[in-house]
N, C-alpha and C positions, 0 to 999 in steps of 0.2 A: 850746372853740372856738366862736365866734359862728355862729349858724345863720340862714339865710334863713327868713322867716316866711311860711307859706302863706296865701293869700287867694283867694277866688273872686269874680269880678265879679257884683255884685248885679243887673245889668241883663241878663246873658246867661242864656239858657235852660240848664237843668241838663245838663251834659255837652257844652255847646257848645264848638267849637274855640276855643282861646285864652282860655277863661274862667278857667282856673287860673293864678295868678301867684304868684311868690315875691318878698318884699320885704325889704330891709335898710334900715330908716329912718335909722340913723346914717350910712350910706354914700350915702344918697339913690339907692338902686338898686331898680328893679322889673323883673322879667323873667318872660316867659311860660314856663310849665313846659316846653313843647315846644322852645323856643329853647335851654333849658338841656340838655335830654336829648339833643338831636341835635348839640350842639356837639362838634366832633371832639376837642378837647383837654380835655374836662371829664368828670369822674366824680362819682358821688354820694358822699355822706359814708359813711365806713366804719361810722358809728353808725346808719345808716339802718335804720328799723324799719317794715315795711309797716303796722303798727298805729298808728304815730305819724308821719304825713307832715310834721309840723311841723319835724322835724330831718333833712329829706331832703338839704339842700344847705348846704355851708359857705360863709360869706360870703367868706373868704379865697380859696377856689377860684374863686368867681364873679368876683371882682375880677381874679384872674390871667388868667382866660379873656377877660374884657373887654379887658385890656391886650394880649393876643395878637391879638385881633380888630382892633385899631386899625391893624395892618399889612396886613390882608387886604382886597382889593377884591372886591366881589360881582360875579359873572359876569353877573347879571341887571340890577341897578340901577346898577352901576358906582360904588357908594358903599362906604366903609370899614365895618368891623365884621362882616365875613362869616366867622363861626366854624364854619359847617357845610361841611365839605369832602366832595368826592366820595370814595367808598371805594376807587376804583381807585387803587392806589398811585402809578402814574406820572402821574395826572391832577392838574393844579394848579387846577382849578375850585373856587371857594368861593362860598358863598351865605349870606344871611340865611335863616333857616328858611322863612319865608313866601314869600320870593323863590324858593326852591327849588321850592315848590309851584306858583308862577306859571309857572316855566320847565318845568313838567311833569317834574321830576326824579322818579325812582323812590324811594319811601320804604318801607323795609322794617323791620318791627317784629316781634320774636319775644317775646311776652309771657312765655312760660315761662322763657326764658333771659335775659330783660332786655336785649335787644340793640336798639340804635337805629342805623340806617344809612341814608345817602342816596347815591344814584348819579345823576350828571348824565345827561341824555338820551342822550349819546354812549356811556355805559358802563352802560346799563340791564342789570342781571344777567339779565333775561329773554332777552337776545340772546346770552348766553354759555353754553357747555356746562359750564364749571367754576364752579359757584356758590361764593360766598365763605363761608368757615367763620367760626365765632364768634371764632376766635383773632385775626382781623384787626382787631378793635376791642375795647377794654376792656369787660368785661361790666358791665352796669348792671341794676339791679333795675327792674321794669316797673310803670309806671302810665301808661297811654296812653289817649288819646281816639280811639275808632274813627272818629269823624266827620272826623278830620284825617289820620290815618295810613292807609296801605294795607297791610293785613295779608296777607302772602303765605303762605297755608296750605300745609303739606306735603301735604295731602289733594288739592289741585288737581292735575289731570293736566297734563302738559307741553303737550298740545294746547290746553287751556283757557287756560293762561298765555300761549301764543303768540298765540291769537286775541284775547285781551284787550289784549295789547301792540300788535298790529297795529291794532286798533280805536282805541286811544288815540292812536297816532301819526297815523293817518289824520285823526282829528278835529282834532289839533293843526295839521296841515298846512292843513286847510280853514280853520281860524280865522285862521291867519297870512296865507293868500292873500286871504281876504276883507278882512282888515285893510288890506293894501296897496292893494287896489282902492278901498276907502273913502278912504284917504289921497289917492289919485290924483283921485278925484271931488271931494274937498274942496280940491284944489289945493295939497296939502302936500308932494308928492313932491320938488319943487325945494328946499324948505326943509330937508327931511330929508337930502337928498344934500349940500347945502351944509354942514350940520352935521357930516355924516360926513367930508367933506373937511377941515373945520376940525380935527376930532378926529385925523385922520391926520397933518395938518401938525404938530399939537402933539406927537404921538407921535414924528414925525421929529426935531423940535427936541430932545426929551428924549434920544433915542438919539444924536444928534450932539453934544450938549453934554457935555463932559468933566466938568462939575461936577454932573451928575445923580447923586443918591445911588444906591447899589447896590440898595436896596429898590425905589425908584421905577423904576430901569432894568429890574429883573426883572419888576415888575408890568406895565410897558409891553410888554415882549417877550411875556409870557404872554397879555396881552390881544390882541395882534396874531395870535398863533397860535390862540387860542381862537375867534376870530371866523370862522376857516376861510378867509377871503379871502386872507390873507397867505400861507398854506401853498399855496393854489392858484396864486397868482402866482409863488411860488418854484419850483413845479413847472414852470410855463411858462418861466420864466427859465432853469432848468436845461436844459430841452429845447432852448431857443434857443442856450444856451451850448455845448452839445454839437455842434450844427450848425456854429457859428462855429469851434470847435476843429478840426473835420474839414476845413473849408474852408481854414483857416490852415495845417494840416499839408500839405494838397495844394499850396497855394501855396509852402510852404517846399521841398517836393520839387522843384517846377519851378525855383525860384530856385537851389537847390543844383546842379541839372543845368546851368543857365545859367552859374553861377560856374565849374564844372569846364570847360565849353567855352571860356569867356573866358580861363581860366588856361592852357589848352592853346594858344590863339591867342597869348597873351602870350609864352609860351616860344618859339614859332616866330618871331614878328615881332621881338621884343626879346630878343636873346641875353643870357645871364647874364654877370656880371663875370668869372666863371671862363673862360667860352668866349672872351670878348674877350681876356683875358690870354694864353690858349693860342694864339689866332690871331695875336696881335702877336709872340709869341716865334718862331713858325714863319716869319713874314715876315722878321724880322731875321736869321734864320739863312741 
């Protein structure tokens, strides 16, 4: 079976992130080593030998993973080809590998067991009490660049992990807040919100259109829920709906009571046909 050929960028410093690539000339494919290792549906060649890195990846497997990625939208850049999925089974977030790093996703690498895993910020394993076992992802042999991945050592105490996570999240929040302030100062906020509204209108059109493909429909729904805003709005709508239901039930009770009163008045004021017939026969006698 044809193998990807290993190459290292001549301009990168030794061990630099992204410097190692694998190439398939006949298929016109070039891929970063880490993009291959962290792709959720990809495994290394069974013939892999740590002493011979040139036979690490099968071309056929790489082509198959590329094909799978064409259907997946990146949660960060909103472009197709996102083969790196969050390890939380119920989570639908997918990334390009370097987009995952930009989104501050948690990257976990176990060099001894050859495991490569990515968790979106929402499902950072540092926030959970039940850490994921190796069985949740196919085992892979390890060759990783420590300048890119975050090695979560078992020797770290829980307190150290917690403090590191809090510090990283605090820094992320500061960066985002400062970014929005700079956008405001540059007069870009109006343009940004107009673009957001256009995107929401486009999503609405896709969901209302019966001709939208199932894959596109699913991607649109997941994108709406992933942004968080849609879920918050649904929560508010649900709360408002409950209030409306209670008011309508109260109105119905009042209407039912009025109907009963009117029905009683009707029986008193307007005698029934049976009563009229009985009265007529009595008079004739």
